[in-house]
N, C-alpha and C positions, 0 to 999 in steps of 0.2 A: 890268411893273415895269421901271424904267429901269436900264440896265446901262452899265458902263464896260469898255473893253478896249484892248489895244495894236493899233492899226490895221495895223502891219507884220506882227504875228503872225496877225491875222485874214486878211490877204491871202495869206499863206503857207499858212494852213489850208485855204483854198478849193480848192487844187489838190494837197493833201497826198496823196502816194502814188498820184497819178494818178486818184484817186476824187473825185467832186464832193462837197464838204462845204459846209455853210452858212457864210456869213460870221458872225462873232461878233455883228454888229448884229442878227441874227435872234433872238438870245437874249432880246431884249425881249419876244418873244411866247411864251416858255416857260410852259407851263401848270403852275405850281407846285401848284395846287389838286388836281391828279390825279397828281402826280409821286411817285415813290419816291425819297426823299432820305436819304442817310446821310453821316455825317461821315467824311472821308478821313483816317485816322490813320497812313497809311504815312509812313515817314521820307523825307526828301529823297534822291533816288537818288545824288547826288554827294557829299553830306556825311554822310549817315546820321543827321543831326540832324532833329528835328521842324521842320516849316515854321514860319515866324515868325507866321503868321496862320491862323485856322481855315479849313479847306478842306472843301467838300462835293461829293458826287457825286449828281447827280439824273438819273434816267431818266424821261422824260416826252415830251410832245408839243409840237412847234412846228408849227402847222397840221396837215398830214397826215403829217408826219415824226415818227418816234419816235427820240429822240436821247439821247446821254449828254452832260450838261453838268457840267463841273467849274468851281466858282466859289468866291469868298470874299465874304461879306457886307460891305457898305460902308454908312456912315451916309447918311442922307437928304441930298440928294435922289437920290443914286445908290443903287440897291437892292443891286447886287452887281457884282463884277468878274469877267469871264469869263477863265478860265484855259485851258479847252479845250472844244471843241464838235465832236462827231462823230456820225455815225449810230450808233444803238444796235446792238449785236451781236444775233444771233439769240437767244441765251440771255437777254440783257437785255430784249429785246422780249417774250419769252415770260413772264418774271418780272413785268414791268410789267403785261401783259395779265391774268395770273392774279390780280393784286392789285386789279383794277378791280371795282367793284360790278357784280353781275349784274343785267341788266335783264330782268324777267319778260316773256315773250312769250305771246301768245295761242295756244292749240293750233290746229293746222290742222284743217280739216274735210274 
């Protein structure tokens, strides 16, 4: 799904806190079909007011990486605008994995 983002914020995000983060352009490959998504209803940290647009937090995969994507939906042809993209925490990865369908395996002989 195509995404939009602030290129300056994306460049800053890549080296945030000395850890390697993905650029926001990688969010195009976010696997929404297997992601855990919830609406972010927290107030703006500076104003205490609700954000002017709906925001969502999604834990899911981009390639082999499990990530936390914060985004807001946008009309076509843009699917969403990236607000934040970072590696998922240990707890977020565990929650995402627990929610995935279990694939039956053949018993070993």
